All heavy atoms as TSV, in Angstrom:
chain	resi	resn	atom	element	x	y	z
A	1	MET	N	N	-31.524	-79.975	9.886
A	1	MET	CA	C	-31.800	-78.818	9.059
A	1	MET	C	C	-30.600	-78.588	8.142
A	1	MET	O	O	-29.462	-78.729	8.554
A	1	MET	CB	C	-32.008	-77.610	9.964
A	1	MET	CG	C	-32.371	-76.373	9.232
A	1	MET	SD	S	-32.934	-75.120	10.393
A	1	MET	CE	C	-31.707	-73.899	10.101
A	2	LYS	N	N	-30.859	-78.251	6.911
A	2	LYS	CA	C	-29.775	-78.012	5.950
A	2	LYS	C	C	-29.612	-76.515	5.713
A	2	LYS	O	O	-30.580	-75.784	5.643
A	2	LYS	CB	C	-30.067	-78.712	4.639
A	2	LYS	CG	C	-29.989	-80.200	4.744
A	2	LYS	CD	C	-29.830	-80.819	3.387
A	2	LYS	CE	C	-29.754	-82.318	3.567
A	2	LYS	NZ	N	-28.645	-82.889	2.905
A	3	LYS	N	N	-28.343	-76.105	5.604
A	3	LYS	CA	C	-27.998	-74.731	5.235
A	3	LYS	C	C	-26.966	-74.805	4.133
A	3	LYS	O	O	-26.128	-75.705	4.111
A	3	LYS	CB	C	-27.376	-73.980	6.418
A	3	LYS	CG	C	-28.332	-73.447	7.420
A	3	LYS	CD	C	-27.570	-72.553	8.394
A	3	LYS	CE	C	-28.467	-71.947	9.428
A	3	LYS	NZ	N	-27.696	-71.120	10.372
A	4	LYS	N	N	-27.013	-73.830	3.238
A	4	LYS	CA	C	-25.996	-73.740	2.194
A	4	LYS	C	C	-24.712	-73.190	2.805
A	4	LYS	O	O	-24.746	-72.476	3.810
A	4	LYS	CB	C	-26.484	-72.846	1.066
A	4	LYS	CG	C	-27.643	-73.446	0.322
A	4	LYS	CD	C	-28.063	-72.594	-0.830
A	4	LYS	CE	C	-29.234	-73.233	-1.549
A	4	LYS	NZ	N	-29.683	-72.444	-2.678
A	5	ALA	N	N	-23.595	-73.503	2.186
A	5	ALA	CA	C	-22.290	-73.080	2.705
A	5	ALA	C	C	-22.219	-71.566	2.873
A	5	ALA	O	O	-21.642	-71.069	3.831
A	5	ALA	CB	C	-21.178	-73.562	1.787
A	6	GLY	N	N	-22.833	-70.807	1.975
A	6	GLY	CA	C	-22.808	-69.354	2.053
A	6	GLY	C	C	-23.651	-68.782	3.177
A	6	GLY	O	O	-23.496	-67.620	3.540
A	7	GLU	N	N	-24.539	-69.586	3.770
A	7	GLU	CA	C	-25.408	-69.129	4.851
A	7	GLU	C	C	-24.853	-69.446	6.237
A	7	GLU	O	O	-25.406	-69.001	7.235
A	7	GLU	CB	C	-26.785	-69.794	4.719
A	7	GLU	CG	C	-27.504	-69.458	3.441
A	7	GLU	CD	C	-28.758	-70.293	3.233
A	7	GLU	OE1	O	-28.971	-71.288	3.964
A	7	GLU	OE2	O	-29.527	-69.950	2.329
A	8	LEU	N	N	-23.775	-70.207	6.303
A	8	LEU	CA	C	-23.205	-70.588	7.594
A	8	LEU	C	C	-22.518	-69.400	8.255
A	8	LEU	O	O	-22.025	-68.503	7.584
A	8	LEU	CB	C	-22.208	-71.730	7.413
A	8	LEU	CG	C	-22.792	-73.046	6.918
A	8	LEU	CD1	C	-21.660	-74.018	6.605
A	8	LEU	CD2	C	-23.734	-73.639	7.940
A	9	LYS	N	N	-22.490	-69.420	9.593
A	9	LYS	CA	C	-21.852	-68.359	10.371
A	9	LYS	C	C	-20.914	-68.977	11.397
A	9	LYS	O	O	-21.022	-70.157	11.717
A	9	LYS	CB	C	-22.902	-67.542	11.111
A	9	LYS	CG	C	-23.880	-66.838	10.233
A	9	LYS	CD	C	-24.896	-66.115	11.082
A	9	LYS	CE	C	-26.179	-65.998	10.308
A	9	LYS	NZ	N	-27.329	-65.805	11.147
A	10	LYS	N	N	-20.041	-68.160	11.943
A	10	LYS	CA	C	-19.140	-68.607	12.999
A	10	LYS	C	C	-19.977	-69.095	14.181
A	10	LYS	O	O	-20.942	-68.452	14.578
A	10	LYS	CB	C	-18.233	-67.456	13.428
A	10	LYS	CG	C	-17.231	-67.857	14.471
A	10	LYS	CD	C	-16.289	-66.742	14.803
A	10	LYS	CE	C	-15.316	-67.215	15.862
A	10	LYS	NZ	N	-14.240	-66.260	16.078
A	11	GLY	N	N	-19.610	-70.252	14.716
A	11	GLY	CA	C	-20.330	-70.817	15.851
A	11	GLY	C	C	-21.380	-71.842	15.471
A	11	GLY	O	O	-21.841	-72.598	16.322
A	12	ASP	N	N	-21.772	-71.902	14.189
A	12	ASP	CA	C	-22.729	-72.921	13.749
A	12	ASP	C	C	-22.090	-74.303	13.877
A	12	ASP	O	O	-20.874	-74.457	13.730
A	12	ASP	CB	C	-23.141	-72.707	12.292
A	12	ASP	CG	C	-24.149	-71.590	12.114
A	12	ASP	OD1	O	-24.715	-71.121	13.116
A	12	ASP	OD2	O	-24.379	-71.185	10.956
A	13	LYS	N	N	-22.917	-75.307	14.125
A	13	LYS	CA	C	-22.432	-76.683	14.223
A	13	LYS	C	C	-22.910	-77.442	12.999
A	13	LYS	O	O	-24.075	-77.366	12.628
A	13	LYS	CB	C	-22.963	-77.345	15.486
A	13	LYS	CG	C	-22.412	-76.723	16.742
A	13	LYS	CD	C	-22.947	-77.409	17.973
A	13	LYS	CE	C	-22.380	-76.747	19.212
A	13	LYS	NZ	N	-22.853	-77.392	20.436
A	14	ILE	N	N	-21.971	-78.168	12.363
A	14	ILE	CA	C	-22.310	-78.965	11.185
A	14	ILE	C	C	-21.957	-80.425	11.456
A	14	ILE	O	O	-21.090	-80.723	12.280
A	14	ILE	CB	C	-21.594	-78.445	9.916
A	14	ILE	CG1	C	-20.082	-78.405	10.100
A	14	ILE	CG2	C	-22.125	-77.090	9.519
A	14	ILE	CD1	C	-19.315	-78.018	8.852
A	15	ASN	N	N	-22.633	-81.316	10.749
A	15	ASN	CA	C	-22.417	-82.743	10.890
A	15	ASN	C	C	-21.805	-83.263	9.591
A	15	ASN	O	O	-22.430	-83.202	8.544
A	15	ASN	CB	C	-23.750	-83.440	11.177
A	15	ASN	CG	C	-23.594	-84.914	11.420
A	15	ASN	OD1	O	-22.514	-85.465	11.314
A	15	ASN	ND2	N	-24.691	-85.559	11.748
A	16	ILE	N	N	-20.580	-83.768	9.680
A	16	ILE	CA	C	-19.903	-84.339	8.514
A	16	ILE	C	C	-19.423	-85.736	8.889
A	16	ILE	O	O	-18.616	-85.885	9.798
A	16	ILE	CB	C	-18.710	-83.471	8.068
A	16	ILE	CG1	C	-19.195	-82.108	7.615
A	16	ILE	CG2	C	-17.938	-84.162	6.950
A	16	ILE	CD1	C	-18.115	-81.182	7.164
A	17	GLY	N	N	-19.953	-86.732	8.215
A	17	GLY	CA	C	-19.551	-88.115	8.469
A	17	GLY	C	C	-19.815	-88.568	9.887
A	17	GLY	O	O	-19.033	-89.330	10.455
A	18	GLY	N	N	-20.889	-88.079	10.499
A	18	GLY	CA	C	-21.228	-88.457	11.863
A	18	GLY	C	C	-20.449	-87.712	12.926
A	18	GLY	O	O	-20.592	-87.975	14.109
A	19	GLU	N	N	-19.604	-86.774	12.514
A	19	GLU	CA	C	-18.799	-85.993	13.453
A	19	GLU	C	C	-19.333	-84.561	13.510
A	19	GLU	O	O	-19.609	-83.955	12.481
A	19	GLU	CB	C	-17.342	-85.996	12.984
A	19	GLU	CG	C	-16.394	-85.364	13.948
A	19	GLU	CD	C	-14.945	-85.505	13.505
A	19	GLU	OE1	O	-14.692	-85.950	12.370
A	19	GLU	OE2	O	-14.084	-85.156	14.307
A	20	ILE	N	N	-19.478	-84.039	14.712
A	20	ILE	CA	C	-19.966	-82.678	14.911
A	20	ILE	C	C	-18.772	-81.721	14.900
A	20	ILE	O	O	-17.813	-81.902	15.651
A	20	ILE	CB	C	-20.713	-82.538	16.258
A	20	ILE	CG1	C	-21.798	-83.584	16.383
A	20	ILE	CG2	C	-21.249	-81.128	16.420
A	20	ILE	CD1	C	-22.943	-83.431	15.430
A	21	LEU	N	N	-18.835	-80.714	14.017
A	21	LEU	CA	C	-17.781	-79.708	13.908
A	21	LEU	C	C	-18.375	-78.333	14.178
A	21	LEU	O	O	-19.510	-78.055	13.789
A	21	LEU	CB	C	-17.159	-79.729	12.513
A	21	LEU	CG	C	-16.615	-81.058	12.016
A	21	LEU	CD1	C	-16.196	-80.943	10.567
A	21	LEU	CD2	C	-15.463	-81.522	12.861
A	22	VAL	N	N	-17.599	-77.463	14.831
A	22	VAL	CA	C	-18.024	-76.092	15.105
A	22	VAL	C	C	-17.246	-75.163	14.181
A	22	VAL	O	O	-16.016	-75.224	14.115
A	22	VAL	CB	C	-17.763	-75.712	16.578
A	22	VAL	CG1	C	-18.179	-74.281	16.846
A	22	VAL	CG2	C	-18.488	-76.662	17.508
A	23	ILE	N	N	-17.964	-74.295	13.471
A	23	ILE	CA	C	-17.325	-73.405	12.507
A	23	ILE	C	C	-16.580	-72.286	13.236
A	23	ILE	O	O	-17.130	-71.614	14.100
A	23	ILE	CB	C	-18.368	-72.832	11.542
A	23	ILE	CG1	C	-18.952	-73.976	10.729
A	23	ILE	CG2	C	-17.751	-71.768	10.645
A	23	ILE	CD1	C	-19.991	-73.605	9.758
A	24	ASP	N	N	-15.309	-72.124	12.859
A	24	ASP	CA	C	-14.459	-71.089	13.452
A	24	ASP	C	C	-14.369	-69.869	12.544
A	24	ASP	O	O	-14.397	-68.744	13.024
A	24	ASP	CB	C	-13.063	-71.657	13.713
A	24	ASP	CG	C	-12.183	-70.703	14.480
A	24	ASP	OD1	O	-12.687	-70.083	15.436
A	24	ASP	OD2	O	-11.003	-70.574	14.117
A	25	SER	N	N	-14.269	-70.070	11.224
A	25	SER	CA	C	-14.223	-68.941	10.292
A	25	SER	C	C	-14.642	-69.392	8.902
A	25	SER	O	O	-14.573	-70.572	8.571
A	25	SER	CB	C	-12.815	-68.337	10.242
A	25	SER	OG	O	-11.907	-69.244	9.669
A	26	ILE	N	N	-15.086	-68.404	8.106
A	26	ILE	CA	C	-15.500	-68.665	6.729
A	26	ILE	C	C	-14.953	-67.562	5.833
A	26	ILE	O	O	-15.046	-66.389	6.171
A	26	ILE	CB	C	-17.041	-68.695	6.594
A	26	ILE	CG1	C	-17.625	-69.825	7.424
A	26	ILE	CG2	C	-17.462	-68.848	5.148
A	26	ILE	CD1	C	-19.123	-69.881	7.392
A	27	GLU	N	N	-14.378	-67.966	4.704
A	27	GLU	CA	C	-13.916	-67.016	3.694
A	27	GLU	C	C	-14.588	-67.376	2.377
A	27	GLU	O	O	-14.712	-68.547	2.040
A	27	GLU	CB	C	-12.404	-67.116	3.508
A	27	GLU	CG	C	-11.591	-66.758	4.721
A	27	GLU	CD	C	-10.108	-67.010	4.494
A	27	GLU	OE1	O	-9.680	-67.145	3.327
A	27	GLU	OE2	O	-9.389	-67.078	5.486
A	28	VAL	N	N	-15.017	-66.370	1.626
A	28	VAL	CA	C	-15.634	-66.597	0.320
A	28	VAL	C	C	-14.688	-66.073	-0.747
A	28	VAL	O	O	-14.233	-64.932	-0.681
A	28	VAL	CB	C	-17.012	-65.897	0.225
A	28	VAL	CG1	C	-17.612	-66.102	-1.156
A	28	VAL	CG2	C	-17.946	-66.414	1.300
A	29	SER	N	N	-14.373	-66.939	-1.740
A	29	SER	CA	C	-13.461	-66.547	-2.808
A	29	SER	C	C	-14.236	-65.994	-3.996
A	29	SER	O	O	-15.453	-66.107	-4.074
A	29	SER	CB	C	-12.637	-67.749	-3.250
A	29	SER	OG	O	-13.471	-68.682	-3.894
A	30	ASP	N	N	-13.502	-65.423	-4.925
A	30	ASP	CA	C	-14.107	-64.930	-6.159
A	30	ASP	C	C	-14.487	-66.093	-7.059
A	30	ASP	O	O	-14.180	-67.242	-6.778
A	30	ASP	CB	C	-13.129	-64.014	-6.894
A	30	ASP	CG	C	-12.933	-62.694	-6.180
A	30	ASP	OD1	O	-13.864	-62.262	-5.477
A	30	ASP	OD2	O	-11.848	-62.111	-6.316
A	31	ILE	N	N	-15.118	-65.779	-8.157
A	31	ILE	CA	C	-15.535	-66.794	-9.120
A	31	ILE	C	C	-14.295	-67.485	-9.684
A	31	ILE	O	O	-13.331	-66.840	-10.087
A	31	ILE	CB	C	-16.379	-66.170	-10.243
A	31	ILE	CG1	C	-17.663	-65.608	-9.641
A	31	ILE	CG2	C	-16.682	-67.183	-11.319
A	31	ILE	CD1	C	-18.519	-64.841	-10.610
A	32	SER	N	N	-14.330	-68.811	-9.707
A	32	SER	CA	C	-13.184	-69.594	-10.174
A	32	SER	C	C	-13.386	-70.033	-11.623
A	32	SER	O	O	-14.335	-69.630	-12.272
A	32	SER	CB	C	-13.020	-70.818	-9.271
A	32	SER	OG	O	-14.150	-71.645	-9.375
A	33	LYS	N	N	-12.494	-70.897	-12.087
A	33	LYS	CA	C	-12.572	-71.408	-13.462
A	33	LYS	C	C	-13.889	-72.134	-13.714
A	33	LYS	O	O	-14.400	-72.127	-14.819
A	33	LYS	CB	C	-11.415	-72.369	-13.731
A	33	LYS	CG	C	-10.081	-71.728	-13.812
A	33	LYS	CD	C	-9.030	-72.795	-14.086
A	33	LYS	CE	C	-7.643	-72.214	-14.044
A	33	LYS	NZ	N	-6.629	-73.249	-14.258
A	34	GLN	N	N	-14.426	-72.799	-12.680
A	34	GLN	CA	C	-15.669	-73.540	-12.832
A	34	GLN	C	C	-16.894	-72.631	-12.838
A	34	GLN	O	O	-18.001	-73.091	-13.059
A	34	GLN	CB	C	-15.821	-74.580	-11.709
A	34	GLN	CG	C	-14.841	-75.721	-11.792
A	34	GLN	CD	C	-13.473	-75.363	-11.246
A	34	GLN	OE1	O	-13.318	-74.408	-10.482
A	34	GLN	NE2	N	-12.458	-76.098	-11.639
A	35	GLY	N	N	-16.708	-71.353	-12.569
A	35	GLY	CA	C	-17.800	-70.393	-12.640
A	35	GLY	C	C	-18.608	-70.229	-11.377
A	35	GLY	O	O	-19.683	-69.649	-11.406
A	36	THR	N	N	-18.129	-70.749	-10.244
A	36	THR	CA	C	-18.852	-70.594	-8.983
A	36	THR	C	C	-17.925	-70.049	-7.904
A	36	THR	O	O	-16.720	-70.274	-7.940
A	36	THR	CB	C	-19.423	-71.935	-8.483
A	36	THR	OG1	O	-18.340	-72.842	-8.284
A	36	THR	CG2	C	-20.399	-72.531	-9.466
A	37	LYS	N	N	-18.515	-69.345	-6.943
A	37	LYS	CA	C	-17.745	-68.901	-5.788
A	37	LYS	C	C	-17.541	-70.082	-4.857
A	37	LYS	O	O	-18.358	-70.992	-4.797
A	37	LYS	CB	C	-18.485	-67.786	-5.054
A	37	LYS	CG	C	-18.510	-66.485	-5.807
A	37	LYS	CD	C	-19.098	-65.404	-4.953
A	37	LYS	CE	C	-19.008	-64.070	-5.670
A	37	LYS	NZ	N	-19.417	-62.970	-4.797
A	38	LYS	N	N	-16.453	-70.062	-4.128
A	38	LYS	CA	C	-16.132	-71.133	-3.186
A	38	LYS	C	C	-16.070	-70.573	-1.767
A	38	LYS	O	O	-15.718	-69.425	-1.551
A	38	LYS	CB	C	-14.777	-71.753	-3.515
A	38	LYS	CG	C	-14.655	-72.292	-4.911
A	38	LYS	CD	C	-15.195	-73.672	-4.999
A	38	LYS	CE	C	-14.772	-74.300	-6.295
A	38	LYS	NZ	N	-15.772	-74.627	-7.188
A	39	CYS	N	N	-16.424	-71.430	-0.795
A	39	CYS	CA	C	-16.306	-71.095	0.624
A	39	CYS	C	C	-15.176	-71.926	1.211
A	39	CYS	O	O	-15.106	-73.132	0.977
A	39	CYS	CB	C	-17.579	-71.446	1.380
A	39	CYS	SG	S	-18.890	-70.292	1.151
A	40	ARG	N	N	-14.308	-71.279	1.958
A	40	ARG	CA	C	-13.265	-71.988	2.709
A	40	ARG	C	C	-13.681	-71.912	4.166
A	40	ARG	O	O	-13.689	-70.827	4.762
A	40	ARG	CB	C	-11.909	-71.341	2.497
A	40	ARG	CG	C	-10.799	-72.090	3.196
A	40	ARG	CD	C	-9.446	-71.500	2.803
A	40	ARG	NE	N	-8.379	-72.353	3.223
A	40	ARG	CZ	C	-7.746	-72.220	4.390
A	40	ARG	NH1	N	-8.074	-71.264	5.221
A	40	ARG	NH2	N	-6.772	-73.043	4.693
A	41	ILE	N	N	-14.048	-73.039	4.726
A	41	ILE	CA	C	-14.567	-73.108	6.085
A	41	ILE	C	C	-13.514	-73.757	6.971
A	41	ILE	O	O	-13.018	-74.839	6.669
A	41	ILE	CB	C	-15.864	-73.948	6.123
A	41	ILE	CG1	C	-16.910	-73.308	5.209
A	41	ILE	CG2	C	-16.377	-74.101	7.542
A	41	ILE	CD1	C	-18.095	-74.185	4.928
A	42	ILE	N	N	-13.174	-73.089	8.064
A	42	ILE	CA	C	-12.298	-73.663	9.080
A	42	ILE	C	C	-13.199	-74.101	10.224
A	42	ILE	O	O	-13.925	-73.295	10.795
A	42	ILE	CB	C	-11.256	-72.642	9.590
A	42	ILE	CG1	C	-10.414	-72.097	8.439
A	42	ILE	CG2	C	-10.378	-73.280	10.671
A	42	ILE	CD1	C	-9.560	-73.102	7.740
A	43	ALA	N	N	-13.186	-75.399	10.526
A	43	ALA	CA	C	-14.039	-75.955	11.571
A	43	ALA	C	C	-13.170	-76.641	12.619
A	43	ALA	O	O	-12.062	-77.098	12.325
A	43	ALA	CB	C	-15.027	-76.945	10.974
A	44	LEU	N	N	-13.688	-76.713	13.845
A	44	LEU	CA	C	-12.965	-77.326	14.956
A	44	LEU	C	C	-13.616	-78.642	15.342
A	44	LEU	O	O	-14.838	-78.724	15.473
A	44	LEU	CB	C	-12.962	-76.401	16.174
A	44	LEU	CG	C	-12.287	-75.051	16.024
A	44	LEU	CD1	C	-12.529	-74.210	17.255
A	44	LEU	CD2	C	-10.807	-75.245	15.797
A	45	ARG	N	N	-12.785	-79.650	15.542
A	45	ARG	CA	C	-13.259	-80.919	16.093
A	45	ARG	C	C	-13.375	-80.778	17.605
A	45	ARG	O	O	-12.995	-79.754	18.178
A	45	ARG	CB	C	-12.266	-82.034	15.780
A	45	ARG	CG	C	-12.273	-82.461	14.356
A	45	ARG	CD	C	-11.339	-83.621	14.178
A	45	ARG	NE	N	-11.558	-84.231	12.874
A	45	ARG	CZ	C	-10.717	-85.062	12.310
A	45	ARG	NH1	N	-9.607	-85.397	12.921
A	45	ARG	NH2	N	-10.988	-85.566	11.131
A	46	GLU	N	N	-13.867	-81.816	18.268
A	46	GLU	CA	C	-13.992	-81.786	19.731
A	46	GLU	C	C	-12.643	-81.627	20.412
A	46	GLU	O	O	-12.556	-81.017	21.472
A	46	GLU	CB	C	-14.667	-83.069	20.220
A	46	GLU	CG	C	-16.130	-83.134	19.877
A	46	GLU	CD	C	-16.770	-84.411	20.389
A	46	GLU	OE1	O	-16.130	-85.168	21.141
A	46	GLU	OE2	O	-17.929	-84.642	20.020
A	47	ASN	N	N	-11.579	-82.153	19.812
A	47	ASN	CA	C	-10.235	-82.057	20.403
A	47	ASN	C	C	-9.515	-80.767	19.978
A	47	ASN	O	O	-8.302	-80.672	20.114
A	47	ASN	CB	C	-9.399	-83.281	20.053
A	47	ASN	CG	C	-9.160	-83.428	18.567
A	47	ASN	OD1	O	-9.589	-82.600	17.764
A	47	ASN	ND2	N	-8.472	-84.487	18.189
A	48	GLN	N	N	-10.256	-79.797	19.446
A	48	GLN	CA	C	-9.750	-78.486	19.018
A	48	GLN	C	C	-8.831	-78.548	17.808
A	48	GLN	O	O	-8.080	-77.618	17.544
A	48	GLN	CB	C	-9.054	-77.754	20.175
A	48	GLN	CG	C	-9.944	-77.515	21.368
A	48	GLN	CD	C	-11.198	-76.728	21.018
A	48	GLN	OE1	O	-11.126	-75.743	20.324
A	48	GLN	NE2	N	-12.330	-77.181	21.500
A	49	GLU	N	N	-8.863	-79.634	17.050
A	49	GLU	CA	C	-8.093	-79.755	15.812
A	49	GLU	C	C	-8.825	-79.011	14.696
A	49	GLU	O	O	-10.038	-79.139	14.543
A	49	GLU	CB	C	-7.946	-81.226	15.445
A	49	GLU	CG	C	-7.143	-81.466	14.199
A	49	GLU	CD	C	-7.042	-82.949	13.859
A	49	GLU	OE1	O	-7.553	-83.773	14.623
A	49	GLU	OE2	O	-6.477	-83.248	12.808
A	50	ASN	N	N	-8.097	-78.201	13.920
A	50	ASN	CA	C	-8.684	-77.450	12.808
A	50	ASN	C	C	-8.823	-78.325	11.575
A	50	ASN	O	O	-7.932	-79.103	11.258
A	50	ASN	CB	C	-7.806	-76.257	12.434
A	50	ASN	CG	C	-7.890	-75.139	13.429
A	50	ASN	OD1	O	-8.842	-75.054	14.190
A	50	ASN	ND2	N	-6.887	-74.286	13.442
A	51	ILE	N	N	-9.935	-78.147	10.862
A	51	ILE	CA	C	-10.168	-78.824	9.601
A	51	ILE	C	C	-10.571	-77.766	8.581
A	51	ILE	O	O	-11.436	-76.938	8.875
A	51	ILE	CB	C	-11.291	-79.867	9.719
A	51	ILE	CG1	C	-10.874	-80.970	10.666
A	51	ILE	CG2	C	-11.654	-80.438	8.367
A	51	ILE	CD1	C	-11.935	-81.996	10.890
A	52	ALA	N	N	-9.964	-77.789	7.409
A	52	ALA	CA	C	-10.327	-76.862	6.331
A	52	ALA	C	C	-11.231	-77.604	5.353
A	52	ALA	O	O	-10.907	-78.700	4.899
A	52	ALA	CB	C	-9.091	-76.350	5.622
A	53	ILE	N	N	-12.378	-76.986	5.032
A	53	ILE	CA	C	-13.341	-77.562	4.107
A	53	ILE	C	C	-13.574	-76.535	3.003
A	53	ILE	O	O	-13.893	-75.388	3.299
A	53	ILE	CB	C	-14.673	-77.864	4.811
A	53	ILE	CG1	C	-14.435	-78.778	6.012
A	53	ILE	CG2	C	-15.673	-78.475	3.843
A	53	ILE	CD1	C	-15.588	-78.822	6.970
A	54	ILE	N	N	-13.423	-76.931	1.755
A	54	ILE	CA	C	-13.646	-76.027	0.631
A	54	ILE	C	C	-14.786	-76.592	-0.214
A	54	ILE	O	O	-14.692	-77.711	-0.715
A	54	ILE	CB	C	-12.374	-75.853	-0.211
A	54	ILE	CG1	C	-11.265	-75.295	0.666
A	54	ILE	CG2	C	-12.643	-74.958	-1.412
A	54	ILE	CD1	C	-9.907	-75.257	0.026
A	55	ARG	N	N	-15.852	-75.817	-0.342
A	55	ARG	CA	C	-17.042	-76.246	-1.061
A	55	ARG	C	C	-17.622	-75.066	-1.837
A	55	ARG	O	O	-17.390	-73.910	-1.489
A	55	ARG	CB	C	-18.120	-76.751	-0.100
A	55	ARG	CG	C	-17.754	-77.991	0.665
A	55	ARG	CD	C	-17.784	-79.210	-0.259
A	55	ARG	NE	N	-17.551	-80.446	0.458
A	55	ARG	CZ	C	-16.384	-81.043	0.559
A	55	ARG	NH1	N	-15.325	-80.506	0.009
A	55	ARG	NH2	N	-16.255	-82.174	1.207
A	56	PRO	N	N	-18.429	-75.345	-2.884
A	56	PRO	CA	C	-19.131	-74.263	-3.582
A	56	PRO	C	C	-20.082	-73.538	-2.635
A	56	PRO	O	O	-20.533	-74.099	-1.631
A	56	PRO	CB	C	-19.911	-74.986	-4.678
A	56	PRO	CG	C	-19.237	-76.293	-4.854
A	56	PRO	CD	C	-18.656	-76.647	-3.523
A	57	LEU	N	N	-20.409	-72.309	-2.972
A	57	LEU	CA	C	-21.252	-71.457	-2.134
A	57	LEU	C	C	-22.622	-72.067	-1.862
A	57	LEU	O	O	-23.180	-71.880	-0.789
A	57	LEU	CB	C	-21.415	-70.098	-2.823
A	57	LEU	CG	C	-21.798	-68.911	-1.983
A	57	LEU	CD1	C	-20.765	-68.630	-0.925
A	57	LEU	CD2	C	-21.990	-67.691	-2.855
A	58	ASP	N	N	-23.154	-72.850	-2.801
A	58	ASP	CA	C	-24.493	-73.415	-2.636
A	58	ASP	C	C	-24.488	-74.869	-2.155
A	58	ASP	O	O	-25.507	-75.543	-2.190
A	58	ASP	CB	C	-25.285	-73.301	-3.932
A	58	ASP	CG	C	-24.622	-74.011	-5.099
A	58	ASP	OD1	O	-23.467	-74.460	-4.955
A	58	ASP	OD2	O	-25.267	-74.114	-6.155
A	59	TYR	N	N	-23.356	-75.371	-1.656
A	59	TYR	CA	C	-23.258	-76.746	-1.160
A	59	TYR	C	C	-24.050	-76.880	0.139
A	59	TYR	O	O	-23.882	-76.098	1.067
A	59	TYR	CB	C	-21.796	-77.109	-0.921
A	59	TYR	CG	C	-21.569	-78.543	-0.535
A	59	TYR	CD1	C	-21.411	-79.522	-1.498
A	59	TYR	CD2	C	-21.511	-78.922	0.800
A	59	TYR	CE1	C	-21.210	-80.842	-1.153
A	59	TYR	CE2	C	-21.312	-80.242	1.154
A	59	TYR	CZ	C	-21.162	-81.198	0.180
A	59	TYR	OH	O	-20.968	-82.503	0.528
A	60	PRO	N	N	-24.938	-77.900	0.245
A	60	PRO	CA	C	-25.741	-78.054	1.470
A	60	PRO	C	C	-24.999	-78.788	2.578
A	60	PRO	O	O	-24.360	-79.804	2.341
A	60	PRO	CB	C	-26.947	-78.865	0.985
A	60	PRO	CG	C	-26.407	-79.667	-0.150
A	60	PRO	CD	C	-25.348	-78.821	-0.799
A	61	PHE	N	N	-25.085	-78.255	3.790
A	61	PHE	CA	C	-24.525	-78.882	4.980
A	61	PHE	C	C	-25.646	-79.212	5.956
A	61	PHE	O	O	-26.598	-78.446	6.077
A	61	PHE	CB	C	-23.546	-77.938	5.698
A	61	PHE	CG	C	-22.186	-77.872	5.061
A	61	PHE	CD1	C	-21.854	-76.830	4.226
A	61	PHE	CD2	C	-21.229	-78.831	5.310
A	61	PHE	CE1	C	-20.605	-76.748	3.637
A	61	PHE	CE2	C	-19.975	-78.776	4.740
A	61	PHE	CZ	C	-19.664	-77.718	3.898
A	62	ASN	N	N	-25.523	-80.334	6.668
A	62	ASN	CA	C	-26.454	-80.654	7.747
A	62	ASN	C	C	-26.024	-79.898	8.989
A	62	ASN	O	O	-24.899	-80.065	9.460
A	62	ASN	CB	C	-26.454	-82.155	8.045
A	62	ASN	CG	C	-27.088	-82.958	6.949
A	62	ASN	OD1	O	-28.045	-82.511	6.329
A	62	ASN	ND2	N	-26.565	-84.140	6.692
A	63	THR	N	N	-26.903	-79.040	9.511
A	63	THR	CA	C	-26.579	-78.261	10.707
A	63	THR	C	C	-27.346	-78.801	11.896
A	63	THR	O	O	-28.346	-79.499	11.753
A	63	THR	CB	C	-26.920	-76.778	10.515
A	63	THR	OG1	O	-28.298	-76.655	10.202
A	63	THR	CG2	C	-26.092	-76.166	9.414
A	64	ILE	N	N	-26.868	-78.431	13.057
A	64	ILE	CA	C	-27.500	-78.880	14.296
A	64	ILE	C	C	-28.000	-77.687	15.069
A	64	ILE	O	O	-27.437	-76.660	15.091
A	64	ILE	CB	C	-26.485	-79.680	15.141
A	64	ILE	CG1	C	-26.099	-80.907	14.353
A	64	ILE	CG2	C	-27.056	-80.029	16.479
A	64	ILE	CD1	C	-25.030	-81.725	14.953
């Protein structure tokens, strides 16, 4: 199932490159030079390593 970056919530699981990540937090920024809002997503790997992902608000993610 696909969800846009702006629809994700804490605790959702996303699949990136065959790796399952659990969302820890999401921040939405104001409109940038490109004219779109951005989401800064902090996700956790299985080994509890944090990963920061920055994507436009309407970017589709594969969720589980």
